[in-house]
N, C-alpha and C positions, 0 to 999 in steps of 0.2 A: 504494500500500500504506500502511495507517495506521501511524503511528509511536507511537500512544498506545492503550493498551488500558485500559478502565475497568471496574471491577467494584465494585458497590455492595452486594453481599451481605456482611453482617457476618461470617459464618463464613469466607468465602473471604478476606476482608481480614485477619482475625485469623490464619488459617492461613499466609498469605503473610508476614505480619509475624513470626510465630513462627519460620518456616523461615529467613527472612532473618537474623534475629538469631542463630540457632543456626549456620547454615551459612556465611554470607557477611559477618558483622559488620554486618548491617543493610542491605545492598545488595539492595533488592527486585528491581531489574531483573536482576541476576545470578542470583538464586535462581529467578526465572521461566525464564531462559535455561537454567539448569542442569536444571531439571525438564523442559523441552521436549526438550533434548538426550537426557536419560535415557529419556524416553518413546519418542523416535524410535529410539534404539539398541535398546530392548527389542523394538520392532516389527520391526526389520530382522533380529534374531537369532531370530525365531520359527521353529521347526521344526528339523529335523536339520541338522547341519553335516557332512554326508557321513560320518556315523557317529562324529564326534568329540564324543561326549557320554558322561558317566559310565556305565559298564556296557556300552558298545557293543562293546568288544573284550575277549576273555578271553586273558590271557597266562599261559603255564605258568610255574611257579616257577623252572625251570632256564634260562629265557631271559633274557639280559641285553640290554636295549634300548639300553644305552649303549656296548656293545662295537662296534668297527669292523666295518663290513659287508664291505669289500673286504679280503681277506687278501693278495692279490698287490700288489707295489709298482706304482704307476702309471708309465707310460713317462716322464712329466714328472719324476718323482722320481728315476728311475734314469739319466736322460740319454738313454735310447733314444727315438728318434722314428720315427714311421711315415712312410715316404716314399709319396707318392701319385703 
């Protein structure tokens, strides 16, 4: 695997230099790595996340999503244990 990537296109070089100065204090290698990580992350998150995107679920106004789900005390909390 190569350890050096060369680009001689002036627009690409200028873009990398500008991004490096703005984002990483001039570290060109880190800005390229940052861009590649971001691109790969965007690709991996393409599509629905099992309905977990804005507008996927409608919640009534009277529903409190932060309220406890279990109303009864758990056996571990009361000291009661189930014998098997």
